[in-house]
N, C-alpha and C positions, 0 to 999 in steps of 0.2 A: 807856185810861181807868183811873184809879187809884181804887179803892174802899177806904175805910177800914173796918176791922172795927168794927162798931157795938155788939157785945155783944148780950145777950138781954133788955135792959130795954125792953119794948114801950112802957111808960108814958113813959119818957124820950124815946123816938124819936117818939112821937106829937106832941111839941111842934113837930115840923117843920111840922105842918099848922095851927098856931096859929088863925088867924081862920076863923070859919065862913063858908062860901060859900052862895050862894042855890041853886046848882045841884048836884044829886047825880048820880053816874055809876054806872050798873049795867052790868056786863059778864058775858058767858057764855064760860067757858073749857072746853076739853075736854082731858082727860088721856089719855096713852097707856097708863095702868094701869087695871085693873079695880077696881070698888068693893070695899073690904075689904082690898085689897093694902096692905102696910105703907107703900109709897111713896105710895099714894093718900091714906092717912090723914095723912101729913105735909103733903101738898098741901092737904087740907081745912083743916088747922090754919093753913096760910098764908092762906087766905081770911079766917079770923078775925083774923089779924094785920093784914091789909090794912084791915079795918073799924076796928080799934082805932087803927091808926096814922094813919088819915085822919079820925078822929073821925066815922065813919059816912058820910063823903062819897062813898066808893067802896065798892060792894058787888060781890062776884064770886061767881057761881054756877059751881061746878065740876062738870063732867059726867064720868062714867067713859068709858073707851075704847069707841068705836063708837056712842056715843049719838046723834050727828048724822051723822058721816061715819066712814069707815074711818081707822085711825090713820095710814095713809100719805097721806091726803088732807087732813089738817088744815091744812097750809100753804096750799093753795088756798082752803079754807073761810075761814081767817082773813083772807087777802088780799082775798077777795070780800065780807067782812063777814057771812057766814053764821054764823061764830063770831067772837068778839071777841079770843080768844087761845087759846094752847095751852101745855101743859107736856108735853114729849116728848123722846125721844132723837133728837138731831139726825141720827144716821146713817140714819134712815128715809128721808131725802131725798137720799141719795148717788146715786140714779139720775138726778137732775136735774143734778147737778154733783158730780164726785168730791171736790170741795173739802169738801162737807158731810160725807162719810165720813171724810176725813182729819182734819178739825178735831174731829169727834165722838169719834173713838177711834183716835188714832195708836198702834197696837199697840206696846207696849214702852216708850212714852215716859215714863210716869209711875210712880213708886214710892209715891205717896200722893195722896189727894184734894187736899191742900194744894198740891202741885206743879201740878196741872191748873188749880186755881182761880187760882193766882198767874199762870199764863200768860194766862188769860182776863181777869183784872182788872188786871194790871200789865204784861203782855208783848205786848200787841197783839191778843189773842184777841177782846176785846170789839168792837174796831173791825172785825175780820174778820167776826164774826158779823153785824154790821149791814150790812157791804158785801155779804154773801151774802143776807141777809134782805130788805133794803130794796127790791130790784127785784121782790120778790113781794108788796109792800105790807105788810111786816111790820117791827116794831121789836123788837129783842132787848133784854130788860130785865135779865136776869141768869141765873146758872148755879147748878146744884146737881148732885149725883151720888149714887147709892146706894153708891158707894165702889169701892175697888180689889178686883176679884174675886180670890178665892183660886184655887188650882189643885188639882184633884183628881187623885190619882195612886196607883196600886197599887205603883209602883216608886220607890225613893229617887231624888230629883232635887235635886242641890245645885249644878248648874252647867249651862251651855249644852251641854257635852260629853255630859252625861247624857241629853240629849234625843235623841241619835242613835238612829234606828230606833223610837222610842216611838210607838205608835199612839194618836194624840190626837184625841178628838172635838172638832171646831171647826166653826163656820159657814163657808160658802164666802166667798170674798172676801179682803180684806186679812189677816185674822187667820190663815186657812189658809195663805196665801202666806208669811207670816212664819214660821210653824211649819215649813213645808216648807224654807224657806231655812236654818232653824236645824238641819235634819237630822232632824226628826220626820216621822212619816207621818200627815198629817191624814185624818180620817174624818168625813164629813158625816152626822150622825145627828140626828133630832129630839130635843128635850129629854126627851120621854116615854120614849125608849129608852136613855137614858144609864145609869140605875141597873142595869138588866138586863144591858146590854152590859159594864159594869164587873164585875158579879158573875160573869159567865160568861167573862170574859177576852177578849171580842171586841175590847175596847180596853184600853189600859194607863192612860190618863189622860183628863181632860176639862176643857175650858173650860166652866164651868157657872154658878156664882154666887158670892156672897160667903160667907165662912167660916161664919157663923151659919146661913145657909140650908142649906148643904151638911151641916152637923152635924145640923140638925134633921131633914133628910130621910134621914139614915143613910148618906150618901155616904162619909163618913170611916170608917165601920165596915167597909166592903168595900174601900175604897181608902185604906190606912192611912198614906200618906206625903204628906199635903197640903202644899202650899207656901203659907206665909202670912208676911208679906203677899205677894200674888201679884206677878207680874212682867210681865203681859201686857195685861190689859184693864181700862179704867176709862172708862165712858161719860159723855159730856157731856149733861146734861139741861138743856134750855133753857126759860126762861119768856119767851114773846114774845107780842106782841099786834098788832092791826091798827094800822098806822103812822098813818093819818089820825086814828084815835081817840086814839092816843097824843099826836099833835101838838095835838089839841084840849084836852088836859088842862092846867090851870094848872101852872106850874113847880113849885110846892110839892107838888102831888100826884104829879107825875113823880118828884120826889125821894123822896117817901114810899113810892111803889111800888118804886123801886129799893132802898131801905133794907129794905123788907119781904121782898124776895127774899133779901137777905143774911141776915136772921133765919131764913127758911125753910132756906136752905143750911146754916147753922151748926147748926140743930136736927136736920136729916136726917143730915148727915155725922157730927156728934158722937154722936147716939144710936145710929146703926147701927155706928159704930166701937166703942162700948161693948159692944154686943151681940156683935160679933165677938170682942172680947177675952175676954168671959165664956165664949163658946163654945170658944175656944182653951184656956182654963184647964180647962174641963170635959173636953175631949178629952185633954189631957195627964194629967189626974188619973186617967183610966181605965187608963193604963199600956200600952195596946195601940196607940196612935196616936202616930206620930212627926211632929211639925210641923217642916218645913224652912223656913229663911229664907235666901234667897240673899244673898250679899255684894254690896256696891256694885259691885265689879269685875265680877261675873257679870251683874248687871243692866245694866251699861254694855255688856258684850259683846252681850247680847241686843238692846239698844237700837240698837247699831251695825249689827247684822244687819237689824233692822227698817227702818233708814234706807234700805237699798237698795230695799225694797219701797215705802217712802214716795216715793222718787224716781220710781219707775215710775208711781205714781198721780199725782204732780205733773205729769208730762208730758202728762196727759190733758186739762187745761184751764188757762187762764190763772189762774183763781182758785185752783185746786189748787196751782199753782206758787207763788202768793203765800202760801198757807197754809204750804206746805213751807218757804219761805224764812224766814218769820216764826217758825215753830216751831223750826227748827234754830238760828236766831240766838238765840232765847230759851234753848234748852237749853245752847248754848255759854256764854251769859252767866251761867247758873246753875251752870256747871261740871259739867253732866250729859252733855256730849258734847264730843269733841275737835273 
């Protein structure tokens, strides 16, 4: 599916829904983020965009994480109609099929949000998401992301070789496997222990969050060699809804909803990137933090190491293999992989 960038003019996009319809549609979505979280605020703004772009014909109530079901259960709840839709990290459903985990965050694949979005919108990812979601009674509408995570480090890291023996906090699963394959020593710690563990030297580096969050929390003050942009993790956040209810929508409202998600995506990605860049400048201005940026060659080395772990995941299900084949073909087509 090819999606054209539609810009930020909601008023112009609202023309897509021209004629008024007799029937209104009211939906209830649940987020995987808590109320007050910056990502949840972007999502709330999306519901306002939907109302404007559909001229009030579609209203969406957005609930914070855990309001109706656990964040790992929203897929079932949407398919069953208990919820009408969700906004969530696709990797939460990797236990159902490893394909969800591979498409949600193929560790090392992306060097920017735009690369991941290009894959979803123009490289076969949209079709894969619906092939994964449709059997669960769901329709994938569109994608966003909080962005490419930075990398927190106490030691200088300018290459894959520099990862050798580095004690890296990372979640279990694909990301830990990739770091281990790259020569690092993964350590599984909860997020609440990262700051103290870095401060005491229990770990050398951490997969944690985007640069602006790391800077705000003081991570870069105790681990003064952050890598930005990061080279490892970029989560796919999906906006999906109950397929039967999607199919019942008139075509113009389906188009308006798809366009509204694009506006949400551009707002979230653009705003968070601006915050990251401001935080990078603030960190550099202090004179004690050195921001490292890996070359394209080193990113490609890490990506090729990661591919070996993707292959192992691909062997675990037919859909995971299909995601792997589509992903690697896209990366080769874009010159990001041999």
